[in-house]
N, C-alpha and C positions, 0 to 999 in steps of 0.2 A: 604571302599576301592572299593566295588562293585559299589557304586554310582559314584565315580570318574571315574571308567572305563567306565561306561555307558555314562557319560557326554562327555568324550573324543571320544567315539565311535560315539555319535551323532554329534559332531563337525566335525569328519572325514567324515561322510555321507553327511553333509551339504556342505563341501568344495569340495568333489570329487564325489557327486552323479549325477544322470541324470539331475536334475533340479538345479544344483549349480548356474547357471547363473541367475536364477529367485528368488533365496532365499537371503534374507538379512543376510549377515554374522553376527555372534554374536559379532564380534569386532566392528561393527558399532553402537551397542546399548550401550549407556552410561547411567548408573544409576545416577539419580540426588539426591542430599541430600534433606532431608525433609525441608519443608518451615520453616524458622526461626532458622535453626540449624547452620547458618553461624557465625563464630567468626571473628572479625576484630579488629585490633589495633586502628582503627579510632573511635573517640568518636561518639556515637549515640545520636540522639535527643530523648527525652522521648516520649513514645507512649501513655501515659495516657492523658486523656482530651477528650472533646467532639469531637474533629476532628477525632480521631482514630476510635471512634464508628461510626461516620457518614460515613466513607469511607470503612467500612468493606465489604459492599455488592459489592463494586467496585473491590475487589481483584480478580485476575484471578485464575481460578482453577489450582492447582499445578499439574504438570506432574511428574510421577514417573521416567520417562526415556526420553532420547532424542536420535535422530539419527545423527551421525556424519559420513557421508560416506567417504570412501577412493576413490578418483576419479580414475576410470578405465573404459576402453571401453569393458572389458570382462564381466561385470555384468550389466544386465538390470532387476532390481528387479521388481516384480509384487506385488502390494498391492491389496488385495481382499476385496470388500465390499459385504456383503450378507444380504439380507432381509430374516430372518428365516421364516417369515409368507408367503412368496411367494411359489407357487407350492405345496400347502399342507404341508406335513412334509419334503419335499425335502430340503428346505432351511436350516433347523436345522441340518439335516444329513450332508449336504455339508459343513457347517461351521466346524463341527468336522473333516471331512476328510481333508479340506484345512489346518487346524491347525496342523494336523498330518504330512502332506507332506511338508509344508512350515514352516518358523519361525512363531510361534503364534503371534509375535508382528506385523506381516504384514497382519493379517487377522482381519477384523473389522465387528462387528455386528451393522447393521444400526439402530436397535431399541435402541441402547445405545448412543444416542446423535447425530446420523447422520454421514455423511462422513467428516465434517469439521475438526474434531480433527485429523483424520488420514492423510488427505491431508496437513494440516499445519505441521504435524510432518515430512512428507516425501517431502515437497515441494522443498527442495534444493538438493534432490538426483538426480544425472544425469542419463539419459536414463531410467527414471521411466516409468512404464506401470501400468495401472489400469484395474482391472477386476470387472465389476459391475454384480452381480448375482441377478437377479430379472426381473421385467417387464420393459416396456419402461419408466414408471414413475420413476423407480429407476435410470435408465441411465440419464434421464433428471435432476434428483436431483443432481447427481454427477457432471454433466456438469455445472449446475448453481453455485455450490459451487466453482468449479475451477475458474469460472469467477469472483466470489465475492472476493476470497482471492488473486487473481492476481498471480497465479503460472506462472512463465515465465522461460523457455518455458513450455507451457501446456503439461502435459503427455497425451499420446494416451490412449483411453478408449476402452476396449473390452467388449463384452456382453456374459453372460451365461444366456440364456432365461429361466426364471422361471415364467413368467407372463401368461396372457390370450392371448393377441394378438401377442406380440413379433414381431411386424412389423420391427422395427429397426434391430433386430437380424437377421431376414430373409434377409433384404437388404444388410447386411454386410457379409452374408454367414455363419452365425452361426446356422441357422436352426430355426424352429418354436417352439422348446421346448427341454428341457433336457430329454434324453432317457437313463438314467443310464450309460452314457459313462464314462469310467474310468477317474478319476481326473488327473492322470498322463498324459493321452493323451491330455486332455484339456490344461494343462500347456504347453505341447510341442507345441500345435497349437498356443497358445498365444505368445510364444517366437519366433515362426517362421512366425508370421502374418505380413501382409503388413499394412503400415500406409496410410490411405486415409483421406479425409477431408469432413466434413458434414456442409452444409450451415445451419445456424440457423437464425431464423426470429423473429423480434420484433413485438409485437401487442400493439398498443396504443389505448385506448378507451376513447372517449369523449361523453358526453351526447348530444343527438340530441334534441335541443331546438326548432326546426322548426316543430315539430309534436304535435298534440293534443291527440294522442292515449293514452289510459289508461295503466298504468303500472300494468300488471297482475302478480304481484309477481316476476317481473324480477329483476335481480341484476344489479349493476352499473359497475361491473368489471368482466372480465373473470377469471376462476380459475388459469390460467397460462398466463404469458405475453411473453413467448418465445415458438416458434414452432420448434420442432425437427423433427417430423414425418409429421403431417398434421393438418389442421384447417378446420372445416366444420360447416355448418349451415343448418338446415332444418330437414328432416325426419330421417336421420341417427343419428343426435345428439339427436333427440327426443327418439329414441329407446335406445341409450346409457344412457340417463338420467333415463329412466324407469328401465333399468337394475341396475344402481347404487342404485336407491331408493329401489328396491326390495331386493337387496343383503344386504343393511343396515338393512332392516326390518327383513329379514330371512336369516342370513348368513349360517345357516346349509344346506340350499337348493342349495348353490352355492360353493360346495367344490371340484369340478372337472371341467376340461376344457370341457368335453362332455356336462355336464349340462348347462354350460354357453353358449355354442354354440346352444343348444336346445332352450334356452330362447330367444336368438337373432333371431332364425328362427321363433319361435312362434310369437314374437312381430312384426317381419317383415311381416308375413302373415296377421296379423290383419290390419296393416297399408296399405297393398296392397289392402285389401277389402274396407277399409274406405277412402283410398286415401287422407290421411292427408297431409297438406302443398302442395296441388296441385297448390295453388295460391301464392306460395312463392315469385315469381318474382314481384308480385304486391306490396310487402312490402320491397323490396330490390333494391338498385341501386348499380352498380358496375363499378368502373374505374380501368383499368389495364394500368400502365405506362402512365397515363394521358388520355387514350382513353376510352370513355364511351361505355360499351357493355351491358347495361341494356336491350336494345331491343332484343338482341340475347337470353338472358335468358328467356324473355317472349315468344319468338318464339319457343324455345325448350320446354317450359312448365316444367322446371326442378322442382323437389321436394327437391333436396339437392344440395348444391354447396360445392365442396371439393377443398382445396388448398393442393396439394401433394408435399412434399419435398423429399420423397423417393418412390420407385416403389411400395412397398407393403402397403396394406391398409386393415383394418378390418379383420386381421387374415390371411393374405396371398393372398388376391385377388389383381388383377392388373387392376385398373380402366382405366389407360392411354393406349390408343390404338396406338402402335408404327407404325402401318401400314399406319396411316394417314399423315405421314410426319412430318415436323417440326424438331427441334433440338432433338437429342437423349437425353432423360432425364439422368441426372447425379446428384449425391449428392453434387457435388462441382462446378457446373457451374454458380452459382449465379442466377439461374432461378427457379421459382416455377410453377408447372403445375396446371392449373385450369380446373376442370372436373365437368360436370353437371350430376346428377343422377335422375332418376325417380323411382317410386315404382316398375315398371316393370323390370328395370335394376338391382335393388338392389339384388334380389334373384339370378339373373343370374350371378352375380359376382362370387359366390361360384362355379359355373360350368364353369368358364373360360371366362365369358363374360366381356365386357368393358362398361365404361360410355361414355358420349359424351364429346369429347375433345373441350374445348373452346379456351384456349390460354395458352401461357407461358409468364411470366412477371417477372420484377425485383421489382415491388412495386404494391400495390393495395390499394384501398380505398372503403370500404363497408359502405353504409348508410342504416340503417333500420328504419322503421317507425312503428314497432310493436314489442312486446316482442316475441323473437324467440329463440328456443333452439340452442345452439352452443356447440361445443366440441373442445378442444385443446389437442392433443395427448391422447385421450380417456377420459379426464376429462371434464364432461359435466355440463352445467347449462343453465338456461333461462336468457337471457340478455335483459334488457330494451332497448327501442329505443336509438340507439347509432350511432356514427361515428367511425369506426374501421380502423386504418391505419396499413397496413402490410409493413414492410421494412426489408432489410437485416441487420442482427446484426453482425455476425462474422462467422468464420469457426472453427469448432472443430476438433482436430485430433482424429481419430477413428482407431481401429484395425479391419481389414477385414481378414477373413480366407483365407489363401494362397491357390490358385488354383493348382491342380495337374499339374506337368510339368513345373511350373514356377520356375525360379532361386531363390535361397535364397537371402534375403535382405542383402545389403552391411553392413559391420560392422559400427556401429555408431562411430562418432568422438566427442570429447569434444570441444564445442565452448567456446571461451573466454567469461568471465563474466565481466560486467561493475559494478564498485563499486564507490559510492560517498564517499570520504574520509573526515572525520570530526575530528577536534582536540578538546580535552578537557584539560582545565587548571587544575593543581593539586588542586588549591583552590576550584574549583567547585566539583571536585571528592571527596575531603575530606568532603565538606559540604553536598553533596547529594548522597553519594555512595550507599545508600539504596533505592533510588528513580530513577528508569530508566527514567521516563517521564521527570523529571526536568533536568537530565543529557543530554537527547536528545535535550531539548530546549536550554541548555547552550552551546552545541557544536557549533563549527565554521567550516563551509565548506571550505576546502582548495583545492579542485579540484576533478578530476575524473580519475580513472585508469581502464585499461582493463587487466584482469588477467586470465591465464589459470587455470581451476579448479584443476589441478594437482600441482600447485605451492605451495611450503611451505612458511612459513612466512619469512624466510631468503631472499628468492627471492623477496617477496613482499616488504620487507624493502628497497631493492635497488631501486625499482620503486618509492616508496614514497619519498625517499631521493632525487631522481631525480626530482620529482614533486616539492618538497620544494625548491630545487635549482632554478628551473624555476620561482617560485613565491616568491623568497626571498624579493622582493621589497614590495609585498602586505602582506606577512605573516611573523610575528615575532615569531619564534619558535626555541627553543634550539635544539642542535644536540642530546640531551639525551631524548629519548622518548621510549615508549613501546606500544605494541598492547593491545587492550581491547577486551575481549570476551563479546560480547553483545547479544548472542543468546542462550547460554547453560542454564542459570539458571535465577532466579528471579531478579538478580542484575548484575551489570557489574563487571568483574574480570580482573585483570592485568595478562598478559602473561610474564613469565620469559624469558629474552633475551636468556638465555642458552638453553631454550627448544623450540625456534622458529623453529628449523629444524624438530621437532616432530609434528607440527601442520600444517594442510592445511588451506587455507584461508576460505574454507567453514566450518571449525570447529568453527570459531569465528564470522562470519558475514553472513548476508543474502543479504541485498541490500546496507546497509551502513556499512562502515568500520571505526572503531573508534580507534584513537591513543591518548595516554595520555602524556602530556608534564611533564617530571619528574622534571625538574629544572625550576626556575623562568626565565622569559624573560630577555634577556640581556639588560643592561642599555643602553639607547641611547647614541651615541657618544657625547663627549663634544664639545663645540664650537671650541676648539683648533684643533680638528681632522677634521673639515670641513671648507670649505671656506664660506665667507658670502653669495656669490651668488650661487644658485642651478645650477646643471649641465644642460646645454642646451639640452642634449640628453634625459632628463627624459621623461617618458611616460606621466606623469601627468603634467599639467600646474601649477607650484607652484606660490605662491605669491612672489612678490619682497620684499626683506627684507632690510630696510634702514640700512646703515652703521653707527655704533656708534663710535664716536671719544672721546678720552680722552685728556683733556687739561693738561698743565704743572702743574696746581694746584691740580692734582689728583681728579678732579671732573668730573661729566658726563655732556658733552655738549648736546645740542639738536641734533637730527639726521641731517646729512648733507643735506637731503631733507625732506620736510614736509611729514608726513605719510598721504597717500591718503585714500579715502573711498574704500570699497571693489569693487565698480563698476569701479572706475578709475584704480584700480590695475588689474582688470580682463581685461580691455581694453588694458592694456599694454602700455599706453601713457606715463607714468611717468618713467624716467630713473634714475638710482641710480649709484653712482660712485663705481668702483671696488676697493677693498682694495689694489690690486697690483699696482694701478695707484698712490697711495699716494707717497709723496716725501720721500726720505731716512730719512730726519730729523724727519718726523712724525712717521715713523716706529721705529726709535730709541727711540722716546719719549714713544711710547706705550710699548716697550720692557722694559723700565726702571721703569715701575709701580711696586711698592712693593706689597707684598702679603697682607698686611693689607688694603691698598687702594683697592685692587682687591675685597676683601670681601665686602667693602662698596659699590663698584660699582655693584657687583652682587646682593646685597640686594636691591639696588635702582631699578635695572632692573627687578627684580622679581615682583615689585609692579607696573611696567609700563604696562598699558592695551594696547590692540591691537584689533581693530574691525575685523581684518582678522582672528583672532583666533575664534571668534564667528561664522563667516561664514564657516570656515573649520569644526567646530563642527557640524554645521547644515547639510552640504553636505557629511559628513563622510570622509573628507580628512585627514587621520591620518598622512600622510607624512608631510603635511604643518604644522600641529599642533606640530609635533616633531621639525621641523626646526625652527619655531618661538620660541618655548620653549627653544631650545638649544642656541638661540641668545638672550635670556634674557627676552623675553616678558612673561607677567604674565598669568598663568593659572587661576588666580582669576578674570579675566576680566568679567565685567557684562555689560548687555545692558541697555537701558533706562528703561525697566520694572523690572530691578533688577535680571534678569535671568542670571545664570552663564553658562559656557560652558557645564557643566554637565546637566543642565536643557535641553539645546538644544539637546545634544547627546542622552539623555534618551527619549526626545520627538520624535526624528526622527529615533530611533532604531539602533544606531551605537554602537554595542557591544564593538568593539576594542577601540574606543575612550573613552567609559565609563570606561573600565578597566585601560587605560592609566591615566585618570584623577584621579581615585581612588588611584592609586599608587603614583603619583607625586603631587597631590593636595588634600589630604584627608580632609583638613579643609573645603572644599566646599560641602562635602557629605550631610550635613544637612542644608545648606543655603536655605532660603526661598526667593521667589521673592516678589517684593513690591506691586504687584497687587492682586494676589490670595493667597499669603502666603503659597505657595506650595513648597515642596522639589522636588528634582529630582525623588525620588521614587513616589511621587504623579503623576508626568508626565508620568512615565512608566506605572503606574497602569491605568491612564486615557486612554492611547492609547493602552492598553492591550499588552505591550511588556513583556511577562512573563519571557523570558530569562534574560532581563535586570533587572527585579525585583529581580531575584535570585542573579545576580551579585552584585547589590546594597546592598541587605540584607547581603550577604556573606562579603561584604566590611565594614559592620558596620553601615549601614543607620538606623537612628532612626525610630521606628515603631509607636511611639505615638505622632508624630508631627501633629497638627491639622491645616487645612487650614482656609480660611476666613469664611467657612460655618461650621466649627467645625468638619470636617471629617478627620479621620486618613486614611492612605492608605488602610487599610482593609475595612473601612466603604465605601470608595470611590469605591472599587472593588465590594462590595455588591450593591451599587447604580447602577453600570454598568452591573449588572447581571452576573458578572464573578465569580461564586461561587467557582470554583476550585482555582483561585488565592486568593480569600478571605480566603479559608480554609488553604492554604499554609501560608499566612501571620499570621493567627491566631495561627497556630502551632509554627511559629517562635516567636510570642509574648509569648506563653506558655513556650517555651524553654528558652527564656531569663529570664522569671520570675522565673523559677525553678533554673536556673543557678545563678541568683542574690541571691536567698534565700540560696543557698548552699555556697555562697561566691566565686563562680567560675567566672573568668574573661571571658566575652564573646567577 
């Protein structure tokens, strides 16, 4: 009883406490069942066999819980990433304090797999904010992962400085280091902070083949390829490199900021006396925005060249001299400042001095003819002779500490989210319900909708029905469909229609929204329901269908006009009579046909080939295929090479036509052509249409048919280096083998 009371008290504090807007509510956290604990009424394929062992290493790590946010503008959750090794023992202590004040599920230890898992878990949470606790390297790590996983919109990132330099934290107003400030105050500052933008720059390195200089142990690439703070080459990078090498050799001597700064001062004094890299400009050429300024570097006799993206450099110094004019530096102006430094200016920076301002530019090209030390955001190395291109990459949203007297930021609003809607057929769902990847491949895109994050599934259903109504000519789908949860667990789940009002769209989808067709597709209308000639207002240009006449002897005459080639039909030169123009006598004769003779006529018509069907199968014109089929032309039509319509549809990747042919002409599923002895499954494998392979296999395509080279579809996939498809076909072979041994009909 005491435990229950404490839990209720904790929930009350979370909901009504000082930091309630920053805390992830417990109701957002949904526990996931253990992997493999799902029970389904659908028959599962056997997991034994070599294929299951082969793909074990590919299985994703199972998550114990997931985040399902309730869209609201009142909550702006803060997820915290801490490097416990930063700032001595401060990181570890802060980790425990944040876990005490916040929901422990929103605090992450960066030594346990990095920031990716946390960002992926929270990437669909609206108004999300991120607090990176560590040095500038920690912040850059978080920003890079946000880029890689494609969080949209990207969350704003704040900084709690625990590193050595902390230049980015200084530039954003968070100070040069953590000074035991109360965690509660830090969270309040984060929730009230302003969003600013930080230019990020890309570095591309190419080997300089025009020099004969020896490679003195230089590397071929920089340690980082993105600049957040600064990029420099010369004496300052040389000092930074020696510092890193000394710290790796004797970490016990570098356990405080004061000792680190003392080392920098000592090494700087040595370089001041030795005047290393005084001839740097002799080995470097520099172009900024297409203008060569190498001569200016030689005139200034610089020992280091620094590209500044933020005002702070080297632990709080300000190398850029604002009094010299030019555009006032900003973190979001799309410009980077270029500064030259000498060994005389380096120690003066700590006393408030400045470097030599060279220029401001939007791109730069640096060519080196000697191995030179360089550093990117404090990560140093020696780079072999290279051509380095610096260009603008993107802008990252950052949290800047709010200045005193400034108005509080306006309350955030929830922007509409765009979702691509995909349809799954029940046959595919039953066949591959345990395999997300195969279901994604088998899904058919039916359009795009924009949804407010606060919309429940009942509201979304209205939007999708409207989308289906607009696209009813292109998409055949029954009115009976349900939503699919594609993001909660390791497999897809159906959502009960009665519970749609309880789910938000963000509960079941991230970027793609899936629906499941619960009933089979409606049977296409019979010829009696349509006129022989297609509507002239159709969006697609259908093929002209010749009128079929029935004689008095209840036999089928030839068409009233000769069937033309697809080219002549496409040109539209051939005219066909309209059935409404027939004489009353002819109409009466047609009406007097008995049911027995109609069966004979229908049988004859189903055997009648049509080249237009082949062309429609090639170009994916399902509407024409249906119209020609409804007027009695045979789906068994073959071309001169013995290829059926299914061969062509599988070859050109038309899923909808493949499904239609499997349904209405299943006899052609295992037909082989006369030249290569290949089935439609061979064609789909050869051209790597994986979704069509799944559809054909689900429809009963034979897996053991060999072509003229003796290759089954699986062996053909192996020959094409498509090992995933080969593994899938092998699993289906094993499944059918086990099913046949058990006497089960597959």
